[in-house]
Every structure is written in C-alpha cells, then in structure tokens.
N, C-alpha and C positions, 0 to 999 in steps of 0.2 A: 380473527387471529392473524397476526403479522406473518407475512410470507418470508421464509428464509431460503435464499439461493446459495448453493454451495459450489465452490471451485476448488479442485485439488491440483497442486502443482508439485511435480517430482523433480527436485533439483539435480538428481543424478543424470538426467537427460538434458541435452542441450536444447535451446529453443528450436521448435520445428513448426511446420504447418499445422500439425495436430495440436500443439500447445497453444498456438495463436488462435486456432478455431475454438478451443475450449474456453479461453478467455472471452472471445467475441460472443459465444453463445450465451454465457452468463450476462455479459453486458447488454446484449439484445433483450434478454428477459427483463433485466432491471430497468432499461430505458423504456420498454414497452409498458411497464407497470410501475411508474415512479412514485408510488404511494409509500406509506410506512413499511418498514421491513429492513432486513439486514442481509448483506451478502457476506457469507462466511468463506474465507480462503484458508484452506488447510495446506501447509507447506512443510517440506522436509527433504533431506538429501542434498548432497553436494557433488559436483562433477569430479570425475577421476582425471588423471593426467591425460592429455591428448583430446580433451572433450571438444575442442574447437575445430577438429579435423574436418567436419562436414559443414561448417558454417561459412557463410559469405556475408558481405555487408548488407545485401538486400534482405536476407533472412533476419539478421540482427535488427535492421530498421523496422521491419514488420512486427517483430516482437516488442520493441521499444514503444511503438505506436499503440499496440494492444495494451501494454502495461499503463501507458498514459491514459488511455480510455478507462481502464479500471480505476485509476486514481481520481478520475473526475466524474464518476457515476452519480446520478441523482438518488443515491441511497447511501446509508452508512455502511462501511466495510470493516470487517474485523478479521484479522489474520491470526492463526494459531501455528506456531512453529514447534516442531519436535525434532530432536537429534541435531545433526549437523544441517545447516541451512545455507546453501550457496547457490550460485548461478541463477537460473530462472526462479528458484524458490525464494532466494533473497530479494530479487527484483519485486516479486509480487508482494512479499512480506512488507517491505518498506513503503510500498504504494498505498497501504491501507490506513484507514483512519485510526483504528485501535489495534494494537499489536500485542499479542500474548505469547510468552515463551514458557516452555515447560522445563523442569529441572533436567540438566544435561544438554540443553540446546546450546549450539555454538553458531554464531553468525560468521560466515566465511566469504571473503572476497577470493575467488578461485584464481590460481596462477596457472599459466600454461607456457612452459618454455622459459622466456627471458623475463617475464614480469607478470604482475597481476592483471586480471581482466579490466579494461578501461571502460566498462559499461556505465549506464546511468545509475546503478546502485551506488557507485562512488559519489555521484552528485547528491543523491538523497541522504547518504550517510553524513555528508558534510552539512547539508541543510538542516538536518535533525540534531546533530551533536556538535558541530563545529570542526574545522579542519584539524586543529591541534589534538583533539581527543580521539580522532579516528586515523591519525597519520600512519601509524604502524600497521593497521589493518589494511589501509589502502595501498601503501607502498610495498609492504613485505608479506601480506597475507596473514598477519597474526590473527588468530581466532578471537572473537569477542564472546565471552561466556554469557550465560543467562543472566546472572546477577549484575554483571557489568553493563549488559544491554539495557537493563532497567535504569541503572544509575546514569547512563549516558543519555537517556531519553529515547533510545532506539526501540525500546519495548515499554509498554505501559504497565504490564503486570507479569509476575512470575507465578504460575498457577500449577499446583499439583493435579487439579481436576479441570481440564479444559472445558468440559461440558458445563460445569458450574460458572466458569468465567464467561462463557457464551451467554448463559442465562442472564448473568448480571448485565452484560452488554445490551441484551434485548430490552431489559428494564430501563437502562440508561437512555436508549434511543426512544423508547416509548412510542408515542404517536407522531413524532417529528416528521415533517413532510420531506420527502426525498429531494425535491427541487430546491427547497430552502437549505437543506444540508449542503447541497452542491454549491450554492451561492456563498454560504458562510465559509466553506472550505476554500473557495477561490479568494475571498477576502483575506483569509489567513495566509495563503500562499503569497499574495501580493504585498502584505504588510512588511515583509522582510526586505523588500527591494524598492518600494514605492514611497515617495515623499508624502507628507501629510496633505499637501495641496492636491496632488494627483490622486490620492486615495479617497478624498472627501466626496467626490462625485459618485463613485461606485457605492460607497457606504450610504449616502443619502438616497440613491436609487433603490437600494435594498430596504432602507427604512420606509420609503414611500410605498414600495411593493407590499410590505407587511401592513402598513396603516390602511391601505386601500382594501385589504381583504375583507374585513367585516361588512364594508359597504357592498362589495361584489357579492358576498354570500347572502346578504339580506335582500338583494334585488331579484 
C-alpha cells in the first residue's frame, strides 16, 4: 500500500519556526522514502489584519525556502483547500502538483496596511494563470472563488468530497516513482522559460535515465 504523508497548514497564522518545521518534517520523510506515494497538504484560513507584525525578512526567507522544498519533493503532492485560503496556506496550496478546492473556498492574497503581501504566492499565481488574469487579486486583494480558481487553472478540481478526490489522485499517481515525478516536474517548470536548444539536453538525459532502467533492473 502506498504511503500517504499529511501536512496541515493554518493560514490564519503567519509563517513561524513551527510552520517551517512542520513542512521540513514532512519533506524529510518524503525524501528518506522517495518511492510511490502521495504527500497530502490540507490548507485553510487567511491572516487577519496586522498579521505581519512579528515577521522579519529572515523568517520569511526560511518559510519561502521550506515551500520551495515542498514544491520539489520526489513525490506527488496534492493540496486540498477549504474556506478562505491565504498567507502560508495559499503558499503551500500553490506549490503542490494537484490542487483541489471545496465549495466556498476563496484564494486570498492578504493585505497589510498599504498593499497586498508581495510574497512568492504572487509569482506562482502569475506562472499558473498569467498576469492579466490574476492582476486584481495581486494588486488589490480581490478574492478568487472556487469555480474561478478552476477556470484559471489555479485549482484542478472543485470537489464536494475531498476524501473522494484524494482517492482519485492516489489512483492517478499509481506506482509512479517519486524521483521520476520530480524530474518531470522540473522539466515542466523549465519549459516556460527555456529555449528548445537549452531544454533538449535535460530532456534527453531524462529519456536516457528511463531507457537504462530495464538494463539496470535486469543486472
């Protein structure tokens, strides 16, 4: 039976040492056992006004590095969002391979004082949907509802029953190798900004890796 690792992120709380540790603990487990399996990320909640009061750039940097590690895991990741989803919850949600929203979910770029938060969630929103389609969310904090999130490609599915959606994801992932998923994910990331000539080498290397496997397994 494939192992499922679970991470819970509360978006009402600002990124903290405890939040970073929670992400790192799940990442450690996934990296130590990079076989078939899914990392489930349950997110919800959005920060209240004044949420950045205890933050500094070092804390934010540690959090962003933890999210980046989650984004590059040698396992498939699936996020399920419920209710309002902002701050750390939105960061983790957007970093996952498959993203599921439930009815009533709203994706929120939190504002604090003079403007919206300029964290890397904004970068991921633009990468996924395009600048024009998320402009009002990024500049003015306009919520993105569940149906709109699916339409924009920010979410893959609107599900009444998250458990059923997770079961479907497990079936989709099947026996896929975690390390190979990580390689395909990186090729996907690079395709948006890399020329064909520069991309050819990494793609051929991935092909060679796959073609050599039967020989290695037979020896």
